[in-house]
C-alpha positions as CSV (number, residue, x, y, z in Angstrom):
1,Q,115.2,83.2,96.8
2,V,112.0,82.3,98.2
3,Q,109.0,79.8,97.1
4,L,105.4,80.3,97.7
5,V,102.6,77.9,97.4
6,E,99.2,78.6,98.0
7,S,96.4,76.7,99.2
8,G,92.7,76.6,100.9
9,G,91.0,77.8,97.6
10,G,87.8,76.4,96.6
11,L,83.9,77.0,96.0
12,V,81.9,78.5,98.9
13,Q,78.5,80.2,98.9
14,A,78.2,84.0,99.7
15,G,78.2,84.8,103.3
16,G,80.8,81.8,103.8
17,S,84.5,81.5,104.8
18,L,87.5,80.3,103.7
19,R,91.1,80.6,104.7
20,L,93.9,80.5,102.3
21,S,97.6,79.3,103.7
22,C,100.7,80.3,101.5
23,A,103.6,77.9,102.6
24,A,107.2,79.5,101.9
25,S,110.4,77.6,101.5
26,G,114.1,78.9,100.9
27,R,115.4,82.1,102.6
28,T,114.0,83.0,105.7
29,F,110.4,83.7,105.9
30,S,110.6,86.3,108.6
31,S,112.9,88.4,106.6
32,Y,110.2,89.2,104.4
33,S,107.1,91.1,104.5
34,M,104.0,89.5,103.0
35,G,100.9,90.3,100.8
36,W,98.0,89.1,99.4
37,F,96.8,90.1,96.0
38,R,94.1,88.8,93.8
39,Q,93.4,89.0,90.3
40,A,89.7,88.5,88.5
41,P,89.2,88.1,84.9
42,G,90.0,91.2,82.6
43,K,90.7,93.1,86.1
44,E,94.5,94.3,87.1
45,R,95.7,92.5,90.1
46,E,94.6,94.5,93.1
47,F,96.3,94.6,96.7
48,L,94.0,93.1,99.5
49,A,96.2,93.0,103.0
50,A,99.8,92.8,103.9
51,I,101.7,92.2,107.3
52,R,105.3,93.4,107.8
53,R,107.9,91.1,108.7
54,I,109.0,93.4,111.8
55,A,106.1,93.8,114.8
56,G,103.4,92.3,112.2
57,S,101.7,95.4,111.3
58,T,98.8,94.8,109.2
59,Y,97.5,96.9,106.2
60,Y,93.8,96.5,104.3
61,A,92.4,97.6,101.4
62,D,88.9,99.4,101.5
63,P,86.9,96.3,99.8
64,V,88.2,93.6,102.4
65,K,88.5,95.8,105.7
66,G,86.9,94.1,108.6
67,R,86.4,90.8,106.5
68,F,89.4,89.5,105.7
69,T,92.3,88.9,108.1
70,I,96.0,88.7,107.3
71,S,98.2,86.6,109.5
72,R,101.6,85.1,109.8
73,D,103.3,81.9,111.7
74,N,107.1,82.4,111.4
75,A,107.8,79.7,113.0
76,K,105.7,77.4,110.6
77,N,106.9,79.6,107.5
78,T,103.2,80.3,106.9
79,L,101.2,83.4,105.8
80,Y,97.2,83.2,106.2
81,L,94.2,84.9,104.6
82,Q,91.0,84.3,106.6
83,M,88.1,85.5,104.5
84,N,84.8,86.2,106.0
85,S,81.4,87.3,104.6
86,L,82.4,86.1,100.8
87,K,80.6,87.9,98.4
88,P,80.2,87.0,94.8
89,E,82.7,89.8,93.7
90,D,85.4,88.2,95.8
91,T,86.0,85.5,93.2
92,A,89.2,85.9,91.9
93,V,92.9,83.8,91.9
94,Y,94.4,84.8,94.9
95,Y,98.0,85.4,95.4
96,C,100.7,85.7,97.8
97,A,103.9,87.4,97.9
98,A,106.9,88.3,99.6
99,T,108.7,91.7,99.5
100,G,112.0,93.3,101.2
101,S,110.5,96.8,100.4
102,W,109.1,99.3,103.0
103,D,106.0,99.9,100.2
104,I,104.2,97.0,101.1
105,T,100.8,97.8,99.1
106,A,102.1,98.0,95.7
107,A,102.4,94.6,93.5
108,T,105.5,96.2,91.7
109,M,107.5,96.1,95.2
110,Y,106.9,92.6,95.5
111,N,109.9,90.0,94.4
112,Y,108.3,86.7,95.0
113,W,105.1,85.2,94.2
114,G,102.9,82.0,94.5
115,R,101.2,80.4,91.7
116,G,97.6,81.4,93.0
117,A,94.6,79.9,93.9
118,Q,90.9,80.1,92.7
119,V,88.7,81.2,95.0
120,T,84.9,81.4,93.4
121,V,81.8,82.8,95.7
122,A,78.6,81.4,94.5
123,S,75.4,83.4,95.0
């Protein structure tokens, strides 16, 4: 089992930045590949970014490529998502998740989820 808690959400103006953090506890954080997802009202949960447990290779969805950066600090058991150039369409609840699977872009492959952090981007 691993427990995940997101923080760092809030209200920001369009063009601004936020950094989300995801604190992990329980089983060894470094054993899992990690991902960030979001869900806006009335929409399905959307993959944003992921980082592998080994070598730290990163993957991004097209809507956030070049604006968002995923990183992890295994010594601090923490996952991050740096979000720059935010747009109103980025408004959603943001979730971090952990997986032991090789496929790290599909939400269905993630075993553990945080409760989410609200991000609201005002125009």
